[in-house]
N, C-alpha and C positions, 0 to 999 in steps of 0.2 A: 529717483528725482529726474524729472524731464526738464532738461536745460532750456528747451525752446518754449516751455509753458510759462516761464517767468518773464516779466516785463523789464527786468534789470539786465545790464550787460553781463555777458558770460564768455568764458573762453572755451572753445571747442577744439579738441585736437583731432585732426583728420589724417589718417595714414594713406598716402598715395604712392604709386610707383614713381621712382626717381625720374623716369623718362616720359611720364604721362603728359600728353599734349592737351592743351585746352584750345579747341578749335571753335571759332565763332560760326554762327549760322551761315554767313556769307564771307568767303575769303576774297580779299582784294588782290589786285595785281601786285601791289607793293608788298603785301604779306607773302605772297607766293615767291616773289623775287628775293625777299629777305631769307626765306627758308632755303631756297635754291643756293644762295651764296653761302649760307651756313653749311649746307651739305657738301658743297665743293671744298670749302676751307677745311672741313673736318676730314675728308678723304685725303686731301693733299698734305695735311699735317700728320698723316699716319694714324689717325684715330678712327679708322673705318669701323672698328668694333662698336664704338659709341653710336654711330649712325645705325648699324644693324640692330643694336639694342633698342634704340628709339623706334625703329620700324617694327620689330617683332613685338614690342610691348603694345603698341597702338593698333597694329593690324589684328593681333590676337583679340583685343578687346572689342573691336568692331565685328569680328566674325562670331564671337561667343555671345553677343547680345541677343 
């Protein structure tokens, strides 16, 4: 059964990587500033591995496309 072939509402479960970023076509200065602040806070709080996981997940996807 193809869920998208029906005109009625349906629930679709999609599995994604925990650290997958959704990047808009154009990144604003405010968005870049917010991400920079997140990265700095993450490193300063001792969660650098979280940031490395984020980078490795998203860089690998860009390279393997």
